[in-house]
TORPA-4810 file (N, C-alpha, C, O; in nm, 3 decimals):
<nodes>
NODE_1_15.952_21.537_9.415_15.860_21.452_9.490_15.891_21.304_9.465_15.901_21.227_9.560_M
NODE_2_15.905_21.265_9.340_15.932_21.126_9.305_16.069_21.083_9.360_16.084_20.970_9.407_L
NODE_3_16.167_21.171_9.354_16.300_21.140_9.406_16.295_21.118_9.557_16.366_21.032_9.610_A
NODE_4_16.211_21.194_9.626_16.197_21.178_9.771_16.135_21.043_9.805_16.178_20.975_9.898_E
NODE_5_16.033_21.003_9.728_15.970_20.873_9.749_16.069_20.760_9.722_16.073_20.661_9.796_E
NODE_6_16.147_20.775_9.617_16.247_20.673_9.584_16.350_20.660_9.695_16.386_20.549_9.734_E
NODE_7_16.395_20.771_9.746_16.493_20.770_9.856_16.434_20.706_9.981_16.501_20.629_10.049_A
NODE_8_16.308_20.737_10.010_16.242_20.680_10.128_16.227_20.528_10.113_16.248_20.454_10.208_A
NODE_9_16.191_20.482_9.992_16.177_20.338_9.969_16.311_20.267_9.981_16.319_20.158_10.039_L
NODE_10_16.416_20.326_9.926_16.549_20.266_9.937_16.590_20.254_10.083_16.646_20.152_10.124_K
NODE_11_16.564_20.356_10.160_16.597_20.355_10.302_16.516_20.246_10.373_16.571_20.170_10.452_K
NODE_12_16.388_20.240_10.345_16.299_20.141_10.405_16.346_19.999_10.374_16.365_19.918_10.464_Y
NODE_13_16.366_19.970_10.244_16.407_19.836_10.206_16.546_19.803_10.258_16.574_19.687_10.288_Y
NODE_14_16.631_19.901_10.270_16.762_19.879_10.330_16.749_19.834_10.475_16.820_19.743_10.519_G
NODE_15_16.658_19.897_10.548_16.635_19.858_10.688_16.572_19.719_10.697_16.608_19.640_10.784_K
NODE_16_16.480_19.690_10.606_16.416_19.559_10.606_16.521_19.450_10.580_16.524_19.349_10.651_V
NODE_17_16.605_19.471_10.481_16.709_19.373_10.448_16.805_19.356_10.565_16.845_19.244_10.597_I
NODE_18_16.841_19.466_10.629_16.930_19.458_10.745_16.865_19.380_10.859_16.930_19.296_10.921_T
NODE_19_16.739_19.408_10.885_16.669_19.340_10.996_16.643_19.194_10.965_16.663_19.108_11.051_S
NODE_20_16.597_19.165_10.845_16.559_19.028_10.808_16.682_18.944_10.777_16.685_18.823_10.803_Y
NODE_21_16.782_19.007_10.721_16.904_18.937_10.683_16.909_18.914_10.533_16.811_18.868_10.472_G
NODE_22_17.021_18.945_10.475_17.038_18.933_10.330_17.020_18.788_10.284_16.951_18.762_10.186_R
NODE_23_17.083_18.695_10.356_17.072_18.553_10.318_16.928_18.503_10.332_16.881_18.427_10.248_E
NODE_24_16.859_18.546_10.437_16.718_18.507_10.453_16.635_18.560_10.338_16.548_18.490_10.286_N
NODE_25_16.661_18.683_10.297_16.586_18.742_10.186_16.612_18.667_10.056_16.519_18.640_9.980_L
NODE_26_16.737_18.634_10.032_16.772_18.559_9.911_16.702_18.423_9.912_16.646_18.380_9.811_I
NODE_27_16.705_18.356_10.027_16.639_18.225_10.040_16.488_18.238_10.018_16.428_18.155_9.949_H
NODE_28_16.429_18.341_10.077_16.285_18.364_10.059_16.251_18.385_9.912_16.153_18.328_9.863_L
NODE_29_16.328_18.464_9.842_16.302_18.489_9.700_16.317_18.361_9.619_16.240_18.339_9.525_L
NODE_30_16.415_18.277_9.654_16.431_18.149_9.585_16.310_18.059_9.609_16.262_17.993_9.517_Q
NODE_31_16.262_18.056_9.733_16.145_17.975_9.764_16.021_18.027_9.691_15.939_17.948_9.643_L
NODE_32_16.007_18.158_9.682_15.893_18.216_9.611_15.897_18.180_9.463_15.794_18.152_9.402_M
NODE_33_16.017_18.181_9.405_16.031_18.144_9.264_15.995_17.997_9.245_15.929_17.960_9.148_K
NODE_34_16.040_17.912_9.337_16.009_17.770_9.331_15.858_17.749_9.342_15.801_17.669_9.268_Q
NODE_35_15.794_17.818_9.435_15.649_17.807_9.451_15.576_17.852_9.325_15.479_17.788_9.284_L
NODE_36_15.621_17.960_9.265_15.559_18.010_9.142_15.569_17.906_9.031_15.475_17.887_8.954_E
NODE_37_15.683_17.840_9.022_15.703_17.736_8.920_15.607_17.620_8.943_15.544_17.572_8.849_T
NODE_38_15.596_17.575_9.068_15.504_17.465_9.100_15.360_17.505_9.071_15.285_17.427_9.013_V
NODE_39_15.322_17.625_9.109_15.186_17.671_9.086_15.155_17.679_8.937_15.046_17.640_8.894_M
NODE_40_15.249_17.730_8.859_15.228_17.739_8.713_15.213_17.601_8.652_15.126_17.579_8.567_S
NODE_41_15.297_17.507_8.695_15.290_17.371_8.642_15.155_17.307_8.676_15.093_17.243_8.590_T
NODE_42_15.112_17.324_8.799_14.983_17.267_8.840_14.868_17.332_8.765_14.773_17.264_8.726_E
NODE_43_14.875_17.463_8.744_14.769_17.533_8.672_14.762_17.484_8.528_14.653_17.461_8.475_F
NODE_44_14.878_17.468_8.465_14.879_17.418_8.328_14.819_17.277_8.321_14.746_17.244_8.228_E
NODE_45_14.850_17.195_8.422_14.794_17.061_8.427_14.643_17.065_8.441_14.573_16.984_8.380_G
NODE_46_14.592_17.157_8.520_14.447_17.171_8.537_14.381_17.215_8.407_14.273_17.168_8.372_M
NODE_47_14.448_17.306_8.335_14.394_17.350_8.206_14.387_17.233_8.108_14.287_17.216_8.038_E
NODE_48_14.494_17.153_8.105_14.497_17.038_8.014_14.388_16.938_8.052_14.321_16.882_7.965_E
NODE_49_14.369_16.915_8.181_14.263_16.825_8.228_14.126_16.876_8.185_14.041_16.798_8.142_D
NODE_50_14.104_17.007_8.196_13.975_17.066_8.159_13.951_17.049_8.009_13.838_17.020_7.968_A
NODE_51_14.054_17.067_7.929_14.040_17.050_7.784_14.007_16.905_7.751_13.920_16.878_7.668_I
NODE_52_14.075_16.813_7.817_14.048_16.670_7.795_13.905_16.634_7.835_13.838_16.557_7.767_E
NODE_53_13.860_16.691_7.947_13.723_16.664_7.992_13.620_16.718_7.894_13.516_16.656_7.872_E
NODE_54_13.647_16.833_7.835_13.557_16.890_7.736_13.548_16.799_7.615_13.442_16.781_7.556_Q
NODE_55_13.662_16.742_7.578_13.666_16.653_7.462_13.588_16.525_7.485_13.531_16.471_7.391_G
NODE_56_13.585_16.477_7.607_13.512_16.353_7.636_13.365_16.378_7.659_13.285_16.285_7.651_T
NODE_57_13.327_16.501_7.689_13.186_16.536_7.713_13.107_16.544_7.583_12.985_16.531_7.585_D
NODE_58_13.173_16.565_7.473_13.103_16.587_7.346_13.057_16.460_7.282_12.997_16.464_7.174_E
</nodes>
């Protein structure tokens, strides 16, 4: 059963990559990684701001 699901997923993703294009997929993944980096940096900045605000409230 698990092997059948794995084969079906490989076939599905193979079709998706063929339709979307390998280079487009690579570019999309690079953009997603870049977005994740920006989001993490901004989140860390928000955490630092919140800590600083707590320190000034006391």
